[in-house]
C-alpha positions in Angstrom: -4.1 32.3 -14.0 -5.3 31.3 -17.5 -5.5 34.3 -19.9 -9.0 33.2 -21.0 -11.7 32.0 -18.5 -13.8 28.9 -19.3 -16.9 31.0 -19.4 -19.1 28.4 -17.7 -20.9 28.5 -14.4 -19.3 25.5 -12.7 -17.3 25.1 -9.5 -14.8 22.7 -11.2 -14.1 25.2 -14.0 -13.2 27.8 -11.5 -10.9 25.4 -9.6 -9.2 24.4 -12.9 -8.4 28.2 -13.5 -6.4 28.2 -10.3 -4.7 24.8 -10.3 -4.6 23.8 -14.0 -1.6 25.7 -15.3 1.3 23.4 -15.9 3.5 22.8 -12.9 1.1 24.1 -10.3 0.2 20.8 -8.7 3.7 19.5 -8.9 5.0 22.5 -7.1 2.4 22.1 -4.4 3.3 18.4 -4.2 6.9 19.1 -3.5 5.9 21.8 -0.9 3.8 19.1 0.7 7.0 16.9 0.9 8.7 19.7 2.9 10.6 21.7 0.3 10.3 25.5 0.9 13.4 27.1 -0.8 13.3 28.0 -4.4 16.4 25.9 -5.4 15.0 22.9 -3.6 11.6 23.1 -5.1 13.1 23.5 -8.6 15.3 20.5 -8.1 12.4 18.4 -6.7 10.0 19.4 -9.4 12.3 18.4 -12.3 12.4 19.9 -15.7 11.2 23.4 -14.9 13.3 26.5 -15.7 14.1 29.2 -13.0 12.0 31.7 -15.0 8.9 29.5 -15.2 9.1 28.5 -11.5 9.5 32.2 -10.5 6.5 33.1 -12.6 4.3 30.2 -11.2 5.3 31.0 -7.6 4.2 34.6 -8.1 0.9 33.5 -9.6 0.3 31.0 -6.9 1.0 33.6 -4.2 -1.5 36.0 -5.9 -4.4 33.4 -5.9 -3.7 32.5 -2.3 -2.2 29.0 -2.7 1.1 29.9 -1.1 2.8 32.4 1.1 6.2 34.0 0.5 8.2 34.5 3.7 11.3 36.6 3.6 13.9 36.6 6.4 15.9 39.8 5.9 18.3 38.9 8.7 19.3 35.7 7.0 18.7 36.8 3.4 16.5 33.9 2.7 13.1 33.3 1.2 10.7 30.4 1.9 7.5 29.4 0.3 4.8 27.6 2.2 1.3 26.4 1.5 -1.8 28.2 2.7 -4.7 26.4 4.1 -6.3 26.8 0.7 -3.5 24.6 -0.8 -3.4 22.2 2.1 -7.1 21.3 1.5 -6.1 20.1 -1.9 -4.3 17.2 -0.4 -7.2 14.6 -0.7 -7.7 15.6 -4.4 -3.9 15.2 -5.1 -3.9 11.9 -3.3 -6.8 10.7 -5.4 -5.1 11.9 -8.7 -1.9 10.0 -7.7 -3.8 6.8 -6.8 -5.7 7.1 -10.2 -2.4 7.5 -12.1 -0.9 4.3 -10.5 -4.1 2.3 -11.4 -4.8 3.6 -14.9 -1.6 4.9 -16.6 0.6 2.2 -18.1 4.0 1.8 -16.4 5.9 2.4 -19.6 4.1 5.8 -20.1 4.3 6.8 -16.4 8.1 6.0 -16.3 9.0 7.4 -19.7 11.2 10.6 -19.9 12.6 10.1 -16.4 15.1 12.8 -15.4 18.0 10.7 -14.1 19.6 13.5 -12.1 16.3 14.4 -10.5 15.5 10.7 -9.7 18.9 10.2 -8.1 18.6 13.4 -6.0 15.3 12.3 -4.7 16.8 8.8 -4.1 19.5 10.3 -1.9 17.0 12.4 0.0 14.6 9.4 0.6 17.3 6.9 1.8 17.0 6.2 5.6 20.5 5.5 7.1 18.7 3.6 9.9 17.6 1.0 7.3 21.2 0.4 6.2 24.1 -1.4 8.1 25.5 0.7 10.9 28.7 1.6 9.0 29.6 3.6 5.9 27.9 2.2 2.8 28.9 3.0 -0.7 26.6 1.9 -3.6 27.5 2.4 -7.3 24.6 2.6 -9.7 25.2 2.3 -13.4 22.4 3.0 -15.8 22.6 1.3 -19.2 20.5 4.0 -21.0 22.0 5.7 -23.9 22.6 9.4 -24.3 22.9 10.0 -20.5 25.8 12.5 -19.7 26.3 11.0 -16.3 25.2 7.3 -16.4 27.0 6.3 -13.2 26.1 7.5 -9.7 27.4 6.8 -6.2 25.4 6.7 -2.9 27.6 7.4 0.2 25.8 6.8 3.4 27.3 7.1 6.8 25.5 6.8 10.2 27.0 10.2 11.3 26.0 12.3 8.2 23.1 12.6 5.8 23.5 10.4 2.7 25.0 11.9 -0.4 24.5 11.1 -4.1 27.1 12.1 -6.6 28.1 11.6 -10.2 31.8 12.1 -9.5 33.8 9.0 -8.4 34.3 9.2 -4.6 37.7 8.2 -3.1 36.1 5.2 -1.2 35.6 1.5 -1.8 32.4 0.4 -3.2 30.2 -2.1 -1.3 27.5 -2.8 -3.8 27.5 -2.5 -7.6 24.2 -2.1 -9.3 23.5 -2.3 -13.1 20.1 -1.2 -14.2 18.1 1.2 -16.4 16.2 4.4 -15.6 12.9 2.7 -16.2 13.8 -0.3 -14.1 15.1 1.8 -11.1 12.1 4.3 -11.2 9.7 1.3 -11.4 11.1 0.0 -8.2 10.9 3.5 -6.5 7.3 4.0 -7.7 6.1 0.4 -6.8 5.6 -0.4 -10.5 7.8 -3.5 -10.1 9.8 -5.5 -7.6 13.4 -6.4 -7.1 12.7 -10.1 -8.0 10.8 -9.2 -11.2 13.5 -6.8 -12.4 16.2 -9.4 -11.7 14.2 -12.1 -13.5 13.7 -9.7 -16.4 17.4 -9.0 -16.8 17.0 -5.3 -16.0 18.7 -5.4 -12.7 22.0 -6.8 -11.7 23.7 -6.7 -8.3 27.1 -7.8 -7.1 29.0 -7.1 -3.9 28.0 -7.0 -0.3 25.6 -9.9 0.4 24.0 -8.1 3.3 23.0 -5.1 1.1 21.7 -7.4 -1.6 19.7 -9.5 0.8 18.2 -6.4 2.5 17.5 -4.2 -0.5 13.8 -4.3 0.1 14.4 -2.8 3.6 16.6 0.0 2.5 15.3 0.9 -1.0 12.9 3.9 -0.5 9.5 3.7 -2.2 6.8 6.1 -3.1 3.9 6.7 -0.7 1.8 5.3 -3.6 3.8 2.1 -4.1 1.3 0.0 -2.3 -1.8 1.2 -4.3 -4.3 -1.5 -5.0 -4.6 -2.4 -8.6 -1.3 -0.7 -9.6 -0.2 -1.1 -13.3 3.1 -3.0 -13.1 5.9 -2.7 -15.6 5.8 -5.8 -17.9 8.2 -8.4 -16.8 8.8 -10.0 -20.3 12.1 -9.2 -22.0 14.2 -11.2 -24.3 17.9 -11.2 -24.5 19.3 -11.3 -28.1 22.9 -11.8 -29.0 24.3 -9.2 -31.4 28.0 -9.4 -32.6 28.9 -11.8 -29.8 27.5 -9.5 -27.1 24.3 -9.7 -25.2 21.7 -7.1 -26.0 18.6 -6.6 -23.9 15.5 -5.7 -25.9 12.0 -5.1 -24.7 
């Protein structure tokens, strides 16, 4: 894939030439999660343009990492990993565990794409972990410069959960006030609900059952239980400015 080879006799250098280009491992990771369609892979990966994704998929197919499957009858195209890519799973696991242990939470959680995070949140929610009725959760993110700071999760036992940034015509059961870093820290195991509430980064009001059982229904990364994980610092101070409370790290 690189335009210029490393020029050294080393097994690792040859592996890097194949898997090192930006986005390659992230694309494989989302395929590992089960995404096979172009639009789903792009949404799951995050800030990748359609042009770059198309180029990367083509390159990955050429080196044997993925296979492109076209269904002419349905007019659909799927991308699946080859055995060559599947055998990278232990290495990808090791890198993810290494990141949880050695990269500071503030660095790991910075530049979070809110839309991508909420899309994944909706995909990861398990209705069986929620009360057996329609549940509506409103999440407001206090971060500045977000075009859509408020999101709704609508979960019904009979249909897959939906996440939207447009006000649904339904009553809200649980109101959540938080920040991107705080919420992503919970999803990645970089913090706990109790720590975020104590730090003033997470506020909840509404249905007492949903609040009491949040640790049951809130989805978490497969690497959330990594030993030695670097947690998001709990310390924050609340300073008053012009009669209003301002949270500052």
